[in-house]
C-alpha positions in Angstrom: -11.3 10.6 32.3 -10.3 11.0 28.7 -7.0 12.5 27.6 -8.0 12.5 24.0 -8.4 16.2 23.6 -5.8 17.5 21.2 -4.8 16.6 17.7 -6.2 13.1 16.9 -3.8 10.5 15.5 -4.6 8.0 12.8 -2.8 4.7 13.1 -4.9 3.2 10.4 -3.6 1.6 7.2 -5.4 4.1 5.0 -6.5 6.8 5.1 -3.3 8.0 6.8 -2.3 11.3 8.4 -2.3 14.1 5.8 0.5 16.7 6.3 -0.6 20.3 6.9 1.4 21.3 3.9 -0.8 19.0 1.7 -4.0 20.2 3.3 -3.0 23.8 2.8 -2.1 23.2 -0.9 -5.7 22.1 -1.5 -7.2 25.2 0.1 -7.3 27.4 -3.0 -9.7 28.3 -5.7 -10.3 26.0 -8.7 -8.7 26.8 -12.0 -9.8 26.6 -15.6 -8.8 23.1 -16.7 -6.7 24.0 -19.8 -4.5 26.7 -18.3 -0.8 26.3 -18.8 -0.4 25.8 -15.0 -2.9 22.9 -15.0 -1.3 21.3 -18.0 2.1 21.6 -16.3 0.7 20.1 -13.1 -0.6 17.0 -14.9 2.6 16.5 -16.8 4.7 17.0 -13.7 2.7 14.5 -11.7 2.9 11.9 -14.4 6.6 12.4 -14.6 7.1 12.1 -10.9 5.1 9.0 -10.8 7.8 7.4 -12.9 10.3 8.4 -10.2 8.1 6.8 -7.5 7.5 3.6 -9.4 11.2 3.6 -10.5 10.3 3.2 -14.1 10.5 4.6 -17.6 7.1 3.2 -18.3 4.0 5.2 -19.2 2.0 6.5 -16.2 -1.6 7.3 -15.7 -3.7 9.3 -13.1 -7.3 8.4 -12.3 -9.9 10.0 -10.1 -10.5 6.8 -8.2 -9.5 4.9 -5.1 -7.3 1.8 -5.2 -10.1 -0.4 -6.4 -10.5 1.9 -9.4 -6.7 1.5 -10.0 -7.3 -2.3 -10.0 -10.0 -1.9 -12.6 -7.9 0.5 -14.7 -5.0 -2.0 -14.7 -7.2 -5.0 -15.6 -9.5 -3.5 -18.3 -6.6 -2.2 -20.3 -4.7 -5.5 -20.8 -7.3 -8.3 -20.6 -10.0 -9.7 -22.7 -13.1 -11.6 -21.5 -12.3 -15.2 -20.8 -8.6 -14.6 -20.2 -7.2 -16.6 -17.3 -5.5 -14.8 -14.5 -3.6 -16.3 -11.6 -4.1 -14.6 -8.2 -1.4 -15.1 -5.6 -3.2 -15.2 -2.3 -1.6 -13.8 0.9 -4.4 -11.9 2.4 -7.5 -9.9 1.4 -6.4 -7.6 -1.3 -5.0 -9.7 -4.1 -8.1 -11.7 -3.6 -10.2 -8.6 -4.0 -8.3 -7.7 -7.2 -9.0 -11.2 -8.5 -12.7 -10.9 -7.6 -12.8 -7.7 -9.6 -11.2 -9.5 -12.6 -13.8 -12.3 -12.3 -16.7 -9.7 -12.2 -15.3 -8.2 -15.4 -15.3 -11.5 -17.2 -11.9 -13.0 -16.6 -11.3 -16.7 -15.7 -9.8 -16.4 -12.2 -7.6 -19.0 -10.6 -6.3 -18.6 -7.0 -3.0 -20.0 -6.0 -3.8 -20.7 -2.4 -1.7 -19.2 0.3 -1.7 -18.3 3.9 -2.9 -15.2 5.7 0.2 -15.7 7.9 2.9 -15.9 5.4 4.2 -14.5 2.1 3.6 -16.0 -1.3 5.9 -18.9 -2.0 7.8 -18.2 -5.3 8.5 -21.9 -5.8 4.7 -22.6 -5.8 4.3 -19.9 -8.4 7.0 -21.4 -10.6 5.5 -24.9 -10.3 2.0 -23.7 -11.2 3.2 -21.8 -14.3 5.2 -24.8 -15.4 1.9 -26.7 -15.5 0.6 -24.2 -18.1 2.5 -25.2 -21.2 -0.1 -23.6 -23.5 0.3 -20.3 -21.6 -3.4 -20.0 -20.9 -2.6 -17.8 -17.9 -2.4 -14.2 -19.3 -1.6 -12.3 -16.0 -0.3 -12.9 -12.5 -1.7 -10.7 -9.8 0.0 -10.0 -6.5 0.1 -7.3 -3.8 3.5 -6.2 -2.4 2.0 -5.4 1.0 -1.4 -6.7 2.0 -2.7 -4.4 4.7 -5.2 -7.0 5.9 -2.6 -9.7 6.8 0.4 -7.4 7.2 2.6 -9.5 4.9 5.2 -8.2 2.5 5.7 -10.4 -0.6 9.1 -10.7 -2.4 8.2 -9.2 -5.7 11.6 -9.7 -7.2 11.7 -13.4 -6.2 8.2 -13.9 -7.8 9.5 -12.3 -11.0 12.4 -14.8 -11.0 10.0 -17.6 -10.5 7.9 -16.5 -13.5 11.1 -16.3 -15.6 12.3 -19.6 -14.4 9.1 -21.2 -15.7 9.6 -19.4 -19.0 6.1 -18.0 -18.8 5.0 -14.9 -20.8 2.1 -13.8 -18.4 1.9 -10.2 -17.5 3.2 -9.5 -14.0 0.8 -7.1 -12.3 1.7 -5.7 -8.8 -0.4 -3.7 -6.3 1.8 -1.2 -4.6 -0.9 0.7 -2.7 0.6 0.1 0.7 4.2 -0.1 -0.4 5.0 2.7 -2.8 6.9 5.4 -0.8 7.0 3.0 2.1 9.6 0.5 1.0 11.7 -0.3 -2.1 9.5 -0.6 -5.2 11.5 -1.1 -8.4 9.2 -1.6 -11.4 11.8 -1.8 -14.1 14.5 -3.6 -12.2 12.0 -6.2 -11.0 10.4 -6.8 -14.4 6.9 -5.6 -13.4 4.6 -5.1 -16.4 1.7 -3.3 -14.7 2.0 -1.5 -11.4 -0.7 0.4 -9.5 -1.0 2.5 -6.4 -3.2 5.1 -4.7 -2.9 8.4 -2.9 -4.1 7.7 0.6 -1.2 5.7 2.2 2.5 6.3 1.7 1.7 9.2 -0.7 0.1 11.2 2.1 -2.8 12.6 0.2 -6.6 12.4 0.6 -8.2 9.2 -0.9 -9.5 9.7 -4.4 -6.5 9.3 -6.8 -5.3 6.0 -8.3 -2.1 5.5 -10.4 -1.1 3.0 -13.0 2.3 2.5 -14.7 2.4 0.2 -17.8 5.3 -1.3 -19.6 5.7 -1.7 -23.4 4.7 -5.3 -23.0 1.5 -4.2 -21.2 0.7 -1.7 -24.0 1.1 -4.5 -26.6 -1.5 -6.5 -24.6 -3.6 -3.3 -24.5 -3.8 -3.3 -28.3 -5.7 -6.6 -28.4 -7.6 -6.3 -25.1 -11.4 -6.3 -25.3 -12.3 -5.3 -21.7 -11.5 -1.7 -22.5 -13.9 1.1 -21.6 -13.4 4.7 -22.4 -12.9 6.1 -18.9 -9.9 3.9 -18.1 -8.6 3.6 -21.6 -4.8 4.2 -22.0 -5.0 5.1 -25.6 -7.5 7.9 -25.0 -5.5 9.2 -22.0 -2.4 9.5 -24.2 -4.2 12.1 -26.3 -2.4 15.5 -26.6 -5.6 17.1 -25.4 -5.2 17.9 -21.7 -8.7 17.0 -20.6 -8.4 13.5 -22.2 -5.5 12.7 -19.8 -8.3 12.7 -17.2 -11.2 11.7 -19.4 -12.8 15.0 -18.5 -12.3 17.6 -15.8 -9.2 16.9 -13.7 -9.5 16.2 -9.9 -7.8 19.6 -9.4 -7.7 19.9 -5.6 -6.5 16.4 -5.1 -3.8 17.1 -7.6 -2.8 20.3 -5.8 -2.4 18.2 -2.7 -0.5 15.5 -4.5 1.9 18.0 -5.8 2.7 19.1 -2.3 3.1 15.5 -1.1 5.4 14.7 -4.0 7.5 17.7 -3.2 7.8 16.5 0.4 8.7 13.0 -0.7 11.5 14.2 -3.0 12.8 16.7 -0.5 13.3 13.8 2.0 14.4 11.4 -0.6 12.9 8.0 -1.4 15.8 6.0 0.2 15.5 8.1 3.4 11.8 7.4 3.4 12.3 3.7 3.0 14.8 3.8 5.9 12.4 5.8 8.1 9.6 3.3 7.5 11.8 0.3 8.2 13.0 1.9 11.5 9.5 2.8 12.7 8.3 -0.7 11.7 11.1 -2.2 13.7 10.1 -0.2 16.7 6.5 -1.4 16.4 7.7 -5.0 16.0 9.9 -4.6 19.1 6.9 -3.5 21.1 4.6 -6.3 19.9 7.4 -8.8 20.7 7.3 -7.7 24.3 3.5 -7.6 24.5 3.4 -11.2 23.1 5.2 -12.5 26.2 1.9 -12.3 28.0 0.4 -14.9 25.6 -2.8 -13.0 24.7 -1.1 -11.1 21.9 0.9 -12.3 18.9 2.0 -11.3 15.5 -0.2 -12.4 12.6 2.8 -12.8 10.3 5.1 -15.5 11.9 8.3 -14.9 10.0 9.9 -11.6 11.0 11.3 -10.9 7.5 7.8 -11.2 6.0 6.3 -8.4 8.2 5.4 -5.3 6.3 7.1 -1.9 6.8 3.8 -0.1 6.7 1.3 -1.9 9.0 1.4 -4.6 11.7 -1.7 -6.6 12.5 -1.7 -7.9 16.1 -3.8 -11.0 17.1 -5.6 -10.8 20.4 -6.8 -14.1 21.9 -9.6 -14.2 24.5 -10.2 -10.4 24.4 -12.1 -8.1 22.2 -9.9 -6.1 19.8 -12.8 -3.6 19.2 -12.8 -2.8 23.0 -9.1 -2.1 22.9 -9.5 0.1 19.8 -12.4 2.0 21.4 -10.3 2.7 24.4 -7.4 4.1 22.4 -9.8 6.3 20.4 -12.0 7.6 23.2 -9.4 7.9 25.9 -6.2 8.6 24.0 -7.3 10.1 20.7 -5.6 7.3 18.7 -7.5 5.5 16.0 -6.3 1.9 15.3 -7.2 -0.2 12.3 -9.6 -3.1 12.8 -9.0 -6.6 11.7 -10.6 -7.4 8.4 -11.2 -10.5 6.3 -10.0 -13.6 8.1 -8.8 -11.4 11.0 -12.2 -9.8 11.7 -12.8 -9.8 15.4 -9.4 -11.3 16.0 -6.9 -8.5 15.6 -6.2 -4.8 15.6 -3.9 -3.1 13.1 -1.1 -0.6 13.9 -0.2 1.4 10.9 3.2 3.2 10.6 3.1 4.6 7.1 3.2 7.9 5.3 3.4 11.0 7.3 4.7 9.5 10.5 7.6 10.1 12.8 8.9 8.7 16.1 6.6 10.6 18.4 3.5 9.6 16.4 4.5 5.9 16.3 5.6 5.9 20.0 2.3 7.6 20.9 0.3 4.9 19.2 2.3 2.2 20.8 2.0 3.8 24.2 -1.7 4.2 23.8 -2.1 0.5 23.0 0.0 -0.3 26.1 -2.1 2.0 28.2 -5.3 0.2 26.9 -3.8 -3.2 27.6 -3.1 -2.2 31.2 -6.5 -0.5 31.7 -8.4 -3.4 30.2 -6.3 -5.9 32.1 -5.2 -7.8 29.0 -2.3 -10.1 29.8 0.8 -8.8 28.1 4.5 -8.6 28.5 5.6 -5.3 30.0 8.0 -2.8 28.4 6.6 -2.6 24.9 7.0 1.1 24.6 10.4 1.0 26.2 11.5 -1.7 23.6 10.3 0.6 20.8 12.3 3.5 22.2 15.4 1.4 22.6 15.0 0.2 18.9 14.7 3.8 17.7 17.6 5.1 19.8 19.9 2.4 18.4 18.8 2.9 14.8 18.2 6.7 14.5 21.1 8.9 13.5 22.0 12.3 14.7 24.7 15.0 14.1 26.6 14.5 17.4 28.6 17.7 16.6 25.6 19.7 17.6 25.3 18.2 21.1 
């Protein structure tokens, strides 16, 4: 019989679980778009995006998903025919590059692995082979949710600098902002983008871009620009132009509540929470892997993401396992995508998640492994609990 009745749990890498406080903030009437309250809402969100990206750069809000954020970033700084270098480590930097190619850029892919992070030395070597600086932008994701890798954004910046190359450094933070350290200014990022549906705990439909002074200088000569995405138009003093029309009000109401929750907890505390919950997940998978049928996609532990863990499953159907956790336990896992289609399931641990939620997802997977007779090392859930008990803090004076 099923024990799924109750509150369903998303363990998918987007959309993620939306807090009740965020949902409640959206359950209100619409408002005339030029009221003082709406203007203050826009200005407050734009300002708080700077805190999240850790930047003094100009920020922009779009009614779009992450793919729209990619286009907003590209169209504002590139001209048709510009060469961009895509740093491959999974599906999503490649997707960003494919979008650039569709828009008229000359796209080159620096080949990488779905099982490892981008090699900064390879980036430096390729840029040194570009003495005429034909490459105008370097595209990379901090966390690729398809492969589960985390790239060292600061090390890649150092590689670009070591090569003495002026290319714009453009970083996708969709699965990393509010999940792990992201330091736009300190790491020398020229264009950063993210979206609402992962660490920012809000419904899909909002994309965000932050652009440095260097990026705005490139914007002045870019010829890919279109009015909806255009930074110049969105810097107008007219409120509706900051959204190129009617603001996505209810998504913004929800985002305001999500930002309030983030700043109440504190970014550093959020980063620590994600690292601890990721460590618990990795501890569980390490135990399961002792049975030989399961393994990590990302081989090097330091390169595993803080927000999602793809688990390879050899000789068994990942979809059957995911259907079991959904139908019997009420837990929805992420499917393998791209090179991992039909080969993996993904356990997300990002955004509005705590120990019981992550332990529930882990225990549901372990329950499915037992029920479906998939060979696995025992004690995954116990290993996760042990990891959390060692890492979580408490006020012992209250015991």
